[in-house]
N, C-alpha and C positions, 0 to 999 in steps of 0.2 A: 503494501501500499505505499504508496508516495505519498508526499507530506507538500502537496504542491496547493498553492490557488489555482481553479482553472479560469484564464482569462478568457471571456469569451468575443469581448471589444473593449475600447476606450471605456466604457463607461460603466461594465458588467462584469463578474467575478459569479464563479462557485465554490463553496467548498465544501469536493465531494472526490469521491475517488471509484474506484473500478467495483467495487464492494457495493457502495451504495448507488442502487441504482435512482435517477430522476428522468419522470415523464416527460417528452419532447416539449408538449403544451405549456409544460411546469416554464420551462425556460423560454420556451418563447415568449409566455407573458412576463417575463422579467425582463427578457431585452425590448418588449413594448413599453414597459415601464420607464425605462431607461432613456425611452425619447421623451419621455415628459418635459414639458417645458420648465427649464430650472433645473435639470434634474443633474448631480455631478456622477453621482456611482452609484451602484446598486449592488448587492451582494447576496447571492443564494446560498439558505443552510442546507445541510444534508437533506433534511425534512422536508424540501423544498416540491410543493404539488400543487395542480393549478386550482385557482379561486374561482369567486364571479368577477371574473375581468382582470383580476388582479393577483397575484400571487401568495399562497400562505408559507409560511418560512423563509421569508427576506428579511430587509433592512434597506432603507433607501435616505442617501441623504441629497437634498437640494437647498437649493440658495434661499435666503431669508425671505423672499418675494415669492415662494412659491411652496406654501404648506398646501399638502391634499389630505384633508380627513379620510377619502375613500380608500386611502393608501392603508389608514390606521383600521381601515373596518367599520363594522356594526357593531362590535362586541369591544367598546372601549375599556379598557384595565383587565381584559380576559387576562388570569394567571392562576397561579398554582401556589397555593399553602400549605407550609408541612408544620406538623402539630405532634409531640410527643404525647403519652399516654403513660399513666401509672400502673398499666393492666403488664403484667408478666407473662412471656409470649409460654412457658410450658404450663400457666393455668388456664390457657384459651383453649373452648369448648365452640367449636364451631358452629354446630348446630344450633348451640343458644345464642350467640350469637348473631348468627343469622336469622333466626326470632326476633329478637330486639332489632336489628334494623330494618325488618321488612317493613316496618310503620314509625317515621321519626316521632317524636313527639311533638307538638307547637309548642314556639313559645310565649310565656307567660308576658303577659301585656307590657305590665312594669320594668321588665328586663327587654323587651322590645324599644321602651318608648326612651329607655336609659339607654341603647346603643346611638339609635338617631341623634340622642341630643348629644352625644361627646363625637360622633363622627359629622357633625354642624349637618346631615342630610336635611332638606327642609323637607314638607308633608308635600309628595309625591305620589299621581295614581300609581306606581310603576312600583311602591315600596309594599307592595300587596307581593309581590314576588321574592322579596328578602328572605333569605335562607332557604331555597329551592335552587338545585342543580342543574336546570337546565338540558335544553337536549344539546344533539350533535354529541360530539366527543367529551362532554363536560361528563365528571364524575366525580364520588368522592369514594377513596379506598380506603383500606386500613391495610398495614402493612406491615413486614416484619423486615430486618436485614439478616440478609444470607453471606454479606462479606464485606469487611471492614477495609480498606484501602491503607486509610489515614487518619489520623486523629485530631482532630478540631477541638478542641479546649470547649469553645466557646459552643458547639453542640453537643458536645456527648453522648455520641449516637455509641448505643449499645443492642447486643442483639439478644437481650432478653425481655425488651420494652414491643409493646405494638406502637403503631406510627400511623397517621392518620394522615391522608393527602388529599387533598381537595383543589381542583380544577374549575373553575365557573368565572363569570365574568358579569356585567352590568346589566345581563338578560334585553328588556322592552327598553330601558333607559337609553341603553347606548343604539339602540336601533332607531328609537326613535330621531336622536340626535343628528344622527346621520341623515336618515330620509329628512331632517329641515334642512339640514345644507345640499344635497344635492339638490331638494326641489326649490332653494331661491339661487344656488352658484350651479347646477350641472355638476361636471367632474373635471371641470376649469381649477385652476389653483387659486386659495384664497393668497389676495395679493396687500388688498388693504391692510393698515394694522386693525383699524376698526372692525374689518372683518376677522383677522385670526384674535383678536383678544377676546370677540366673543364666542369662538369656536372651544379656545385652549381652556375659558372660563368653565363649558359644558362640558368638554374632558376633559379636568381635572376631578369635578365631581361628581364624574360619571368611571374615574380611579377611587373615589372615595366609597363609590355605593357600590362596585366590583368587591374592594378588599372587605368591605364593611358584611357584603352575603357571603364571604367564602368563611369569615368567622361563626357567622349566624349559624352558618350550615355544621361546619365543627361542632358548636352549642348545642347542637340538637341534637348530632352523635354522641357528644358529651353524656347529653339526658339520657338518650336509652344506654348506653353502658356502664350509668352512672360511676362516671369515674372522672378523673381527672385531667386534662389535659392544657398544655398551652405551646403555645405558636413560637416553633424555630426559625420559620422564613416564610416573606411574601413576597414575591417578585410577578408583575405585570407581563407579561407577553406582547400587547398589543397596547400599543402610544405611539404619543409623535414626542421627541423630544428638540428643546432648542440649544444647538452645539456649536461650537468653533472650529474647525477644523482645516488644516494650514492658512490659518490667518482669517480665513472666513465664514463669518457668522450665517447661519442655516439652522435646517431641522434634520431631523434623525426621525423618520417612520419606521416604524417596527410594526409588522403583521406577523404576528408565529414567531417571532425573533427575539431571545431572552438576553436582556442586558447583562454584559459581562463586568460592571463596576459596581454591583449591589451586592457584593460578597456572595455565600454561597446558594445554589439553587436547584432543584430538584427536575429531573428531563423526564419525563413519564414513556414507559413504553406503550403497548396495548394491554385490553386487562389482563392478555392470556401471557404475557412478556412481562420483565423484570423493568425494574425501574433505576436509573441511577441517581445519587446526591453526588453533586461533584462541585468542584471549585474553578471558577473561571479566571481564565486570566487575560487580563486587559489586553487587548490589541485591535488597534486601528486599520489591518488589511482585512479585518472581515467588520469592520464598524463596529467592531467593541461590541459586537452580538453573539450567541447561541442556538443554537436550534432548542426549537418548545416540546419536542417529542420525538415519537416515533418518525409520523408521517404518513398520511395515506398512499395506498398502494394502488387500491381499487377506487373507482367513483360509487358513492351510495347508491345508486340506482342499475350498478352490475351485482351488487352484493345478495341478493335473493336468491338470482339468476344462475352464479357461480355455487351456491350453497345450501340449496333446498334440498336435493338430492344426498347431500354429506351429512346434514345436521339435523333433528329434530330441535324446537324449541328448548327441550328440558335437558337436550345436549348442550345447549349455548350457554344454558345457566350454569357451568362449571366449565372449567379448564384443565388444558390438559397441564398444568404445572398445580393443581391442585387447588385452587381458588375457587371463589362459588362467586356467580352475580345473580344480584337482586336488580331485576327491571320485570316488569310484566309489558315492555310494549313490543311486541314481536317482530315489526320492522325495525326498530333500534338496535332490538339484540341482534340480526343479519345484519344489518348497515356499519354496525360495531365492533363484528366479528376481529378478532386477532388476524384473522388469511387478508383482511381488508388494512393492514398497516405494515409498514417496513420493519425491518430488525434491527430494533434500537442498537443490539450491540455492533453493526453497522455504523451506524448515526455515529453512536459515543466513540468507536473509535478510531472512526475520521477527524471528529475532532479532537482526541489525544494524540493523534500520530503530527498533526498540524498544527500541536504545540495551545488548541487553546483552552483546555481545562485539566485537572489531575483527579481522577477519581478518588473520591470521599468512601461512599458505599452503596451496596448493592441491596437495593429493595424489594420484600417478592410481593405480591398481592393476592393478601388473603380475603376479602371481603371488595367488592366492586358494586358501588350503589348507585344508579342509574335509572332514580325513577323522577324525571326531569321537573316534574310540577307540585311532587307532594310535597 
């Protein structure tokens, strides 16, 4: 495996290897994005795959006069939070735990409003979705550490603990923000200071909302398990940030790309594969970013046709590495099957060989929760 950044043209590059397959349509979208007005550089991560017009698993650097809300997408603030519980792995009773998580308890009003007040979130219609995972590739997952590569004192990762990973975003709020901007400006860049400030204000509110959502999902799981839980990290991978590169002010748009300057992050695999806790290394060759997950291999519309003869619904609720899946949505079970995703090991190894990260720990899914609206 080579340690090379694959240069596609003067503005486009890929962090990729022969072992990490990337669909041609995703590369085309990446190169099309590089041609947008004011774009300086785009980099595709090893989990790159096609999105709705723009690729997922990409980071894009544009000049100060060209801010593109569509390059962040409609799930502003989507990211991953990682929690440590006080549940000991050797005391784990899988069937009992699955039953506890099958119906997560609702939040008590006092707790809910207290969290809202602390976060500074106003009274929004979208707040009704707080504490819910959402559809698509979002999930909450209980995990066990199967291998520790490097000890990080601030994390104190241990094999005898159960961990909780939450992957979710801003739900309907982010969708509303993007829809309003597209309605007003289309897909043109926001160039005026007034338009940029208006979007950034809403964008930052969605970041806060998404972080609160992950915390409330974890709180519901904590209540169901009757345990204690504390957050080790929370990092978004759909966001835009003001940057200065090569002496030029501009915007760094991330859509499915993890910032490399916010400490350790978890890069999830599929529900039937491992996840990795890693320490990023800042590197502007990759626009200071990492892959946010394994990346899709198949389109959602293909999954049922490819898998219907191989699996029943009940079979999809178990994984080959011993995990269980809580999901009563038949369509979602097929769309999110492990086979629909790339091999997370190839994704991690590609970035590791390129010098973008150091592995801290390998995590195995125990129970994956995918009930979008409960």
